[in-house]
C-alpha positions in Angstrom: 77.6 137.6 -121.0 74.9 135.0 -120.2 74.0 134.7 -123.8 77.5 133.7 -124.7 77.7 131.0 -121.8 74.7 129.1 -122.9 75.8 128.3 -126.5 79.3 127.4 -125.2 77.8 125.0 -122.7 75.6 123.4 -125.4 78.6 122.9 -127.7 80.6 121.4 -124.8 77.8 118.9 -124.0 77.5 117.8 -127.7 81.3 117.3 -127.9 81.2 115.0 -124.8 78.2 113.0 -126.1 79.8 112.6 -129.6 83.1 111.6 -128.1 81.4 108.9 -126.1 79.8 107.4 -129.2 83.1 106.1 -130.3 83.2 103.7 -127.2 82.4 100.1 -128.1 79.8 97.9 -126.5 82.6 95.7 -125.1 84.1 98.7 -123.4 80.7 99.7 -122.0 80.1 96.2 -120.8 83.5 96.1 -119.0 82.8 99.4 -117.3 79.4 98.3 -116.3 80.8 95.1 -114.8 83.3 97.2 -112.8 80.5 99.4 -111.5 78.4 96.4 -110.6 81.4 94.8 -108.8 81.9 97.9 -106.8 78.2 98.1 -105.9 78.2 94.5 -104.7 81.2 95.2 -102.6 79.6 98.3 -101.1 76.4 96.3 -100.4 78.5 93.7 -98.5 80.3 96.4 -96.5 77.0 98.1 -95.6 75.5 94.8 -94.5 78.5 94.1 -92.3 78.3 97.6 -90.8 74.6 97.2 -90.1 75.3 93.8 -88.4 78.1 95.3 -86.4 75.9 98.2 -85.5 73.2 95.8 -84.2 75.8 94.0 -82.0 77.1 97.3 -80.6 73.6 98.4 -79.8 73.0 95.1 -78.0 76.2 95.5 -76.0 75.4 99.1 -75.1 72.0 98.1 -73.9 73.5 95.3 -71.7 76.1 97.7 -70.3 73.4 100.3 -69.6 71.3 97.7 -67.9 74.2 96.5 -65.7 75.2 100.1 -64.9 71.6 100.8 -63.9 71.6 97.7 -61.7 74.9 98.8 -60.1 73.5 102.3 -59.5 70.4 101.0 -57.9 72.4 98.6 -55.7 74.7 101.4 -54.5 71.8 103.7 -53.7 70.3 101.1 -51.4 73.7 100.7 -49.7 73.9 103.8 -47.4 76.2 104.3 -44.5 74.2 104.8 -41.3 74.3 108.1 -39.5 74.3 106.7 -35.9 77.8 105.9 -34.6 76.9 102.4 -33.2 75.1 101.5 -36.4 78.0 102.8 -38.5 80.5 100.8 -36.5 78.4 97.7 -36.9 78.0 98.3 -40.6 81.8 98.7 -41.2 82.5 95.6 -39.0 80.1 93.6 -41.1 81.6 95.0 -44.3 85.1 94.1 -43.1 84.0 90.6 -42.3 82.4 90.2 -45.7 85.7 91.4 -47.4 87.8 89.0 -45.4 85.4 86.2 -46.0 85.5 86.7 -49.7 89.3 86.9 -49.6 89.4 83.6 -47.8 87.0 82.0 -50.3 89.2 83.3 -53.1 92.4 82.0 -51.6 92.2 78.5 -53.0 90.2 75.3 -53.3 90.6 74.6 -49.5 87.6 77.0 -49.0 85.2 74.7 -50.8 83.4 71.9 -49.0 83.7 69.6 -52.1 87.5 69.8 -51.8 87.5 68.6 -48.3 85.3 65.7 -49.2 88.2 64.3 -51.3 90.6 64.2 -48.4 91.1 60.8 -46.8 93.7 58.8 -45.0 96.9 57.7 -46.7 97.0 60.5 -49.3 100.4 62.0 -49.8 101.4 65.6 -49.1 101.5 66.2 -52.8 98.0 64.9 -53.3 96.7 67.0 -50.5 98.3 70.1 -52.0 96.8 69.2 -55.4 93.3 69.0 -53.8 93.4 71.8 -51.3 96.1 74.1 -52.6 99.1 75.3 -50.6 98.6 75.5 -46.8 98.7 78.8 -45.0 101.0 77.3 -42.4 103.1 74.1 -42.2 104.1 73.0 -38.7 106.2 70.2 -37.2 104.4 68.2 -34.5 105.7 66.8 -31.2 102.9 64.3 -31.1 103.8 60.7 -31.7 102.5 59.4 -35.0 102.2 63.0 -36.4 105.3 64.6 -37.9 103.8 67.5 -40.0 100.6 69.5 -39.9 99.1 71.6 -42.7 96.8 74.4 -41.6 94.3 76.2 -43.7 92.7 79.3 -42.2 90.1 82.0 -43.0 86.7 83.5 -42.2 84.6 81.4 -44.6 81.1 82.5 -43.3 81.7 86.2 -42.6 80.9 85.9 -38.9 84.2 87.4 -37.7 85.7 84.1 -36.5 88.4 82.3 -38.4 87.6 78.7 -39.5 90.5 76.3 -39.5 91.2 73.1 -41.5 94.0 70.8 -40.4 95.6 67.9 -42.1 98.0 65.7 -40.0 100.8 63.6 -41.7 103.0 60.8 -40.6 105.7 59.6 -42.9 104.3 61.7 -45.8 100.8 60.2 -45.5 97.5 61.6 -44.1 96.7 60.1 -40.7 93.9 62.5 -39.7 92.2 65.7 -40.7 89.7 68.3 -39.5 87.6 70.2 -42.1 86.7 73.9 -41.5 83.0 73.1 -42.3 
């Protein structure tokens, strides 16, 4: 059986080779150009993939580093065992959270914003600079008809700081900064 397969394979190869001889040089050139075009396209795709791979590796390295930093930060943050220390720890943590919340509540929590406040500004200008007040009150004092109050624990000490802006006839007449 093997003896028969070899001559058959030989004849098949010769038939393929002789069949290809009838292809012209122009046809071969066109096929070669197509192959070269595909190779160039593949090289471009491989280059882009390698570039993307380098960017992904860089991002993964940065994420791993930040994860490691977060992990090391949380291992140093341990809840005390002693009840008094635990109470103090949670009170301090609560103050920090409230302080951050107050700082995030608007531009009123920044010292620079209060430095822009001066007499004769309108209510609209004050709201533009400091943001919306936490409370708006009417006043019984002469020469003060409305009071804007801004409140929050800005320094995480557990006491609430208060900023006040007093208006008379839609103009600032006096103010107290929380700083």
